[in-house]
C-alpha positions in Angstrom: 12.4 -3.6 3.0 10.2 -0.9 2.0 6.9 0.0 2.0 3.5 -0.8 0.8 -0.1 -0.5 1.1 -2.6 -2.8 1.5 -4.8 -2.5 -1.9 -7.2 -5.0 -0.5 -8.6 -5.7 3.3 -11.1 -8.5 5.1 -14.2 -7.7 5.5 -15.2 -8.8 9.5 -17.3 -7.6 12.1 -16.2 -4.1 12.7 -17.9 -3.0 15.4 -16.9 -6.0 18.0 -14.7 -4.7 20.9 -10.6 -6.0 20.8 -9.4 -7.5 23.7 -5.8 -7.9 24.9 -4.0 -10.9 25.7 -0.6 -11.2 27.2 0.5 -14.2 27.0 3.2 -14.9 30.3 6.6 -14.4 28.9 10.0 -13.8 30.3 12.6 -11.8 30.2 14.8 -13.3 27.8 11.2 -13.8 25.0 9.6 -10.6 23.7 7.1 -9.6 24.8 3.7 -10.4 22.8 0.3 -7.9 23.4 -2.8 -9.5 21.1 -5.2 -7.7 20.1 -8.2 -10.1 18.8 -11.6 -9.3 17.7 -14.0 -12.3 18.5 -10.8 -14.6 18.7 -10.2 -14.8 14.9 -6.5 -14.1 14.4 -2.9 -15.5 15.9 -0.3 -14.4 17.9 2.4 -13.0 15.8 5.4 -15.8 16.9 3.0 -18.4 14.8 4.7 -18.6 11.6 2.8 -22.2 11.5 0.1 -20.9 9.0 -0.2 -20.0 5.4 -1.3 -16.0 4.4 -3.9 -15.6 2.3 -4.8 -12.1 1.2 -8.3 -10.4 1.7 -10.5 -9.5 -0.3 -12.6 -6.3 0.4 -11.9 -3.3 2.9 -13.2 -3.2 5.9 -15.3 -0.3 6.7 -14.3 1.5 10.3 -14.1 -0.3 13.1 -17.0 2.3 15.8 -14.8 3.8 18.4 -15.0 7.0 20.8 -12.6 8.8 19.1 -13.1 11.6 17.8 -10.5 12.5 14.7 -8.7 14.9 14.3 -10.4 17.1 11.6 -7.9 17.9 8.9 -8.8 21.7 8.1 -9.1 22.9 11.4 -9.1 21.2 14.7 -8.5 22.9 18.1 -6.5 20.5 19.7 -3.6 21.0 16.7 -2.2 23.6 15.2 -0.5 23.3 11.6 2.5 24.8 11.6 5.8 25.4 9.3 9.2 24.7 10.1 12.0 25.3 7.7 14.4 22.2 8.2 18.1 22.0 6.7 16.9 24.5 4.1 13.5 23.1 3.2 9.9 24.2 4.1 7.7 21.1 6.0 4.0 21.3 7.8 3.5 20.0 10.4 1.1 19.3 13.7 1.6 20.5 17.0 -0.4 19.3 19.9 -0.2 20.3 23.4 -2.0 18.0 26.1 -4.9 19.3 27.4 -4.5 19.6 31.3 -1.7 17.8 33.7 2.0 17.5 33.3 3.3 17.1 30.2 4.8 13.4 30.0 7.1 13.1 26.9 7.2 14.1 23.3 6.5 11.9 20.7 7.0 12.3 16.5 5.0 10.4 14.2 5.6 9.3 11.3 3.5 8.8 7.6 4.0 6.6 4.7 3.0 6.1 1.1 0.0 7.1 0.3 -0.5 9.6 3.5 -0.2 12.7 5.7 -0.1 13.7 8.9 -3.4 13.2 9.6 -3.3 10.0 8.4 -2.5 9.2 12.7 -6.0 11.5 13.7 -7.0 8.6 16.0 -3.9 8.8 17.2 -3.1 12.4 18.2 -6.4 13.0 20.8 -5.7 9.8 22.1 -1.6 10.2 23.0 -2.7 13.8 23.9 -4.9 12.4 26.3 -2.3 10.5 28.0 -0.2 13.5 28.6 2.2 13.6 25.3 3.3 16.8 22.8 2.4 15.4 20.2 3.8 16.1 17.0 2.7 15.0 13.1 5.0 16.3 10.3 3.7 15.9 6.1 7.0 14.2 5.1 9.1 15.4 2.0 6.9 15.9 -1.5 3.9 15.6 0.8 0.9 17.7 1.6 1.7 21.2 2.9 5.7 20.5 3.2 8.4 20.9 0.1 8.3 19.0 -2.8 12.1 19.1 -4.9 12.2 18.2 -8.1 14.4 15.3 -8.6 16.4 16.5 -10.8 17.3 19.1 -10.8 17.7 18.1 -7.2 19.5 15.1 -5.1 16.9 11.6 -5.0 18.6 12.3 -1.4 16.2 14.3 -0.6 13.9 11.5 -0.5 16.4 9.4 1.8 15.5 7.6 5.0 18.9 9.4 6.2 17.6 12.9 5.5 14.2 12.5 6.3 15.9 11.6 10.4 18.2 14.7 9.7 14.8 16.6 8.9 13.0 15.6 11.9 16.3 16.4 14.5 16.5 18.9 13.4 13.0 19.9 13.5 12.9 18.6 17.3 15.7 20.1 17.8 14.4 23.6 17.0 11.3 22.9 19.3 13.9 22.8 22.4 12.7 18.7 22.5 15.9 16.1 23.7 14.7 12.9 23.7 11.5 11.7 22.0 9.9 8.9 21.5 8.9 7.4 17.7 6.3 6.1 16.2 5.7 5.7 12.1 3.2 3.7 10.0 4.7 2.3 6.1 7.3 4.6 5.2 6.9 6.2 8.8 8.4 2.2 10.0 11.2 2.7 7.7 11.9 6.3 8.6 12.0 6.0 13.2 13.6 2.3 12.4 16.6 3.9 10.5 16.1 7.3 12.7 17.1 5.6 16.9 20.7 4.3 14.3 20.9 7.4 12.6 20.2 9.9 16.0 20.7 7.5 19.2 20.8 10.8 21.6 17.2 11.9 20.9 15.6 8.7 20.4 14.5 6.9 23.3 11.9 4.9 22.3 10.2 3.6 18.8 7.2 1.8 17.7 6.1 1.1 14.2 2.8 -0.3 13.1 3.0 -2.6 10.2 6.6 -1.6 9.0 9.0 -4.9 10.0 12.3 -4.2 10.8 14.9 -4.6 8.6 18.3 -4.9 9.5 21.1 -2.4 7.2 22.6 -4.7 4.6 25.7 -4.8 3.4 25.2 -6.0 0.2 23.2 -4.7 -2.3 19.8 -5.9 -3.3 17.8 -4.2 -6.1 13.8 -4.0 -6.3 14.1 -6.1 -8.7 15.5 -8.9 -7.5 13.3 -9.2 -4.6 10.8 -9.1 -6.5 11.6 -12.3 -8.8 12.7 -13.9 -5.8 11.2 -14.2 -1.9 8.8 -10.4 -2.3 7.1 -10.7 -5.5 3.9 -8.4 -3.9 7.0 -5.4 -4.0 6.1 -5.5 -8.0 4.1 -2.3 -7.5 7.5 -0.8 -6.4 9.0 -1.1 -9.7 5.5 0.7 -11.1 5.5 3.4 -8.5 9.1 4.8 -9.1 8.8 5.0 -13.0 7.5 8.4 -15.3 4.4 6.5 -15.5 2.5 7.1 -12.1 2.9 10.6 -11.6 2.5 11.2 -15.4 -0.5 9.9 -15.5 -2.2 11.0 -12.8 -1.9 15.0 -12.5 -5.2 16.3 -12.6 -7.3 17.4 -9.3 -9.5 14.4 -10.7 -7.5 11.9 -11.1 -6.0 12.1 -8.0 -9.1 12.5 -6.3 -9.7 8.3 -7.8 -6.2 7.4 -7.2 -6.9 8.6 -3.1 -10.1 7.6 -3.1 -9.0 3.6 -4.4 -5.8 3.0 -2.5 -8.0 3.8 0.5 -10.9 1.2 -0.4 -13.2 2.8 -3.1 -13.9 -0.3 -5.8 -16.0 -0.4 -8.8 -20.0 -1.8 -9.6 -17.8 -4.8 -10.5 -15.0 -4.9 -7.7 -12.8 -2.8 -9.6 -9.5 -1.9 -7.5 -7.4 0.8 -8.1 -4.2 -1.2 -7.2 -2.7 -4.4 -7.1 1.1 -5.1 -5.3 1.7 -7.7 -8.2 1.2 -4.8 -11.2 1.0 -1.2 -9.4 -1.9 1.1 -10.0 -5.0 0.6 -12.8 -5.4 3.3 -14.3 -8.5 1.8 -16.5 -10.0 1.5 -12.6 -9.7 4.4 -11.7 -12.9 6.2 -13.4 -15.1 3.5 -12.3 -14.9 3.3 -8.9 -17.2 4.4 -6.4 -16.8 6.2 -3.0 -14.8 4.2 -0.9 -15.2 3.5 3.1 -11.6 4.5 4.6 -12.4 8.4 4.0 -15.3 10.9 5.0 -16.1 12.8 2.4 -13.7 15.6 4.1 -11.1 14.2 4.7 -10.8 12.8 0.6 -11.3 16.3 0.0 -7.9 17.1 2.1 -5.9 14.3 0.3 -7.3 15.8 -2.8 -6.3 19.0 -1.9 -2.7 17.9 -0.8 -2.1 15.8 -2.7 -2.7 18.1 -6.3 -0.1 21.3 -4.5 2.3 19.7 -6.1 1.5 15.9 -7.5 3.0 12.7 -7.1 6.4 13.4 -8.2 7.8 13.7 -3.9 6.1 10.7 -2.8 7.3 8.4 -5.8 10.7 9.8 -5.4 10.8 7.5 -2.0 10.5 4.8 -4.6 13.7 6.0 -6.4 16.0 6.4 -3.2 16.7 2.5 -2.5 20.4 2.6 -3.9 20.8 5.7 -1.4 19.5 4.5 1.1 21.9 1.3 1.1 24.6 4.0 0.5 23.9 6.0 3.4 23.2 3.3 5.5 26.6 1.6 5.2 27.9 3.0 8.2 25.5 1.2 10.7 26.4 -2.3 9.8 28.9 -2.2 13.0 26.0 -1.8 15.6 22.8 -3.0 13.0 21.2 -3.6 16.4 18.7 -1.6 18.5 18.5 -1.5 22.5 15.9 1.0 23.3 12.4 -0.6 24.4 10.2 -0.8 20.9 7.3 -1.7 19.7 6.1 -3.5 16.6 2.5 -4.2 16.1 1.3 -6.5 13.0 -1.6 -5.8 10.7 -2.5 -9.7 10.1 -4.2 -8.5 6.7 -1.8 -6.3 5.6 -1.3 -7.7 1.4 1.9 -6.3 1.2 3.7 -7.1 4.2 3.4 -9.9 5.2 3.5 -11.4 9.1 6.2 -13.7 8.5 8.1 -10.3 6.9 8.7 -9.9 10.8 9.9 -13.5 12.1 13.3 -12.8 13.0 13.1 -9.2 13.9 14.4 -10.6 17.9 18.3 -11.0 16.4 17.8 -6.9 16.0 15.7 -5.7 18.3 17.0 -6.4 22.2 13.8 -4.6 23.9 10.4 -5.8 21.9 7.2 -6.1 22.6 5.0 -7.5 19.7 1.4 -6.9 18.7 -0.7 -7.8 16.2 -4.3 -6.1 15.4 -6.8 -8.2 12.8 -7.1 -6.0 9.8 -5.4 -4.1 6.9 -2.4 -2.2 6.1 -5.0 1.4 7.2 -5.0 -0.5 10.8 -4.7 3.2 12.0 -8.2 4.2 10.7 -10.0 0.9 10.3 -9.1 0.0 14.1 -8.2 2.4 16.1 -9.1 1.6 19.6 -7.0 -2.0 18.7 -4.5 0.2 18.4 -4.8 2.7 20.8 -4.6 -0.3 23.1 -1.5 -1.8 22.1 0.2 1.6 22.3 -1.4 2.5 25.8 0.2 -0.9 27.1 3.5 -0.6 26.2 4.2 2.7 27.1 2.8 2.2 30.4 4.9 -0.6 30.6 7.8 0.9 29.3 8.0 4.5 29.6 5.0 5.6 32.3 5.6 2.9 34.2 8.9 3.8 35.5 11.5 1.6 33.3 12.5 4.6 31.3 12.0 8.4 31.3 12.5 11.7 28.7 
């Protein structure tokens, strides 16, 4: 299973304070942490309700968190490292005071950057964690090798896992917690298999666990079958998207559109059942999810090397399947895991996570009534779930680094 993003988010009251609910559980059932807004939403084990596509983006909820500023922020350092021959840019932060409780690597997805975790990084620093968030291969300040002449395996999940493991080695990190969103979620679900000696805990936002498969399934077969909302992936991996979106102005409209901008007549930049809607990009008005400075930063970073690198992740599907064949003997994950469902994600539907307990043996589920950009839409709700989980399975003494 591959990742996407929500082109549209449902409009709900953004300033309602979320609350956590803990149903009683026993040792054989997953813990379910539910964030509800004014009682809206459903617990993640309820598959009886149908899913409807949202129609608009949420404004970011009010929060006391001061997000990491993209260009310069005293709480983090912008660093680079050569990992298996490729130069990576990453954000690095240490706790402000007190003992270091562990190290967390945060992995972004598409179309995002390390700064996509800007609301989670300060929160985790305050909890006492060293935080590392890299621009992944093809993104931002990290190298974006062209394919061809380079091998598409540079954009595989195994390569991403190996590069992050090398970064941990260079930083002297022996054990770490992994967190991922969107494509980053797929990276962390695979890295726990490829580098089990390194990973002690995993959390994924929006991205359900998908076990390695013996038989290859093309994206076309999935779109024609059970996942028609994945049709955008066929478009993204084609030459058209990177070919038509290459000027700074086009990239700015493209990023703004994928983060909530729409036209005067509700024109959208993206349809998961089609792909990028080029004709609507010039019509877009400023969206709600990125500040002017953030949009400037995303535009600048994506303009460095264009969209070739980011869309190459969608071209590595068969390579991912090949490299995952060695994982078939043990597709289960034994370490503590947290999955946070964004109930209004227009691609990664709640029903897609229904059978994860078969493979994740120590799973905690959470949900937030928001769309795919839940990290910035509802940062307090996401952070509350991560905090409760970490306090239970990590800081509470069940396991340590």
